[in-house]
N, C-alpha and C positions, 0 to 999 in steps of 0.2 A: 446356673443354679435355678431351680424351679421355685415358683412362689408357693407351691404346696409344701415343699420341704422347709422353707423359711417363710413363715407368715408375716414377718416384718417388712419384707420386700413387696411393695405394691406394684402392680402392673396396670397399664391402661390399654392393654391389647384388646379388651372387649369393647372398647369405645371407638367410634370412627372419628374423623377429623372434626365433626361438629359436636362431639361429646355425647352421642346417642349410642346406646348399646343395641344388642340384637332384638330385644323386646320393644324397642322404640322409646325407652325411658332415658331422659337426659340425666347426667350425673348430678346436676343441681336439684333435681326432683328427689333423689335419694337423700341429699343433704337436708333439704327442706323437711322431708319426712322425719328424719332423726331429730332435728331442731324442734319440730312440732311435738314429737313424742316426749322429749325432755320438758318442754314448756307445760304440757298437760300434766305430767307427773309432778313437777315442782310446784305448780299452782295448786294441785290437789293436796300435796304434802304441806304447803304453807298454810292452807286454811283448815286442814283436818288433823294435823299432827302437831301437838303443842311443843314437843321437843324440836322439831324441824323449824317451826315458826320462830321459836326463841333463837335458834341458831341463825336463821335468816335475818332476823332483826339485828342481831349483833354484827353480822356482816354489813348490813346496810348502814348501821351507825358508824362502823369503821370506814366504809367508803365515803360517807358523807363528811368525814373529817377532812376538810379542804386544806389548801396550802397556807391558810392563814394561821393554822394551829400547828404547834410542833408535834413531832411524831410521838413524844412521850404522852401528850394529851390524848392522842388517838389510842394508844395502848391502854391508858387508864380507862377510857370509855369502853374498851373491849373487856377489861377485867371486871368493871362494875356491873352488877347483876340487877339492874332495874331499867324500866322503860321511861325515859324522860319525856 
């Protein structure tokens, strides 16, 4: 089965044993480019879009809910709509 007919099957045939493709780019350079693009977009959205900022703060509040608090407390912090 060819990867063109089924896009979910990935192939590493374009990379040599060192992870470099025909243009001389390592596969980690592609991954770093994608991570950088997401970081730039999300940092722009965090500071310039109020809805995304509010959503991100809610996620950070939920992640900050450590192991000392029960899960019900973390869920309450997600549902409450203010910045402590």
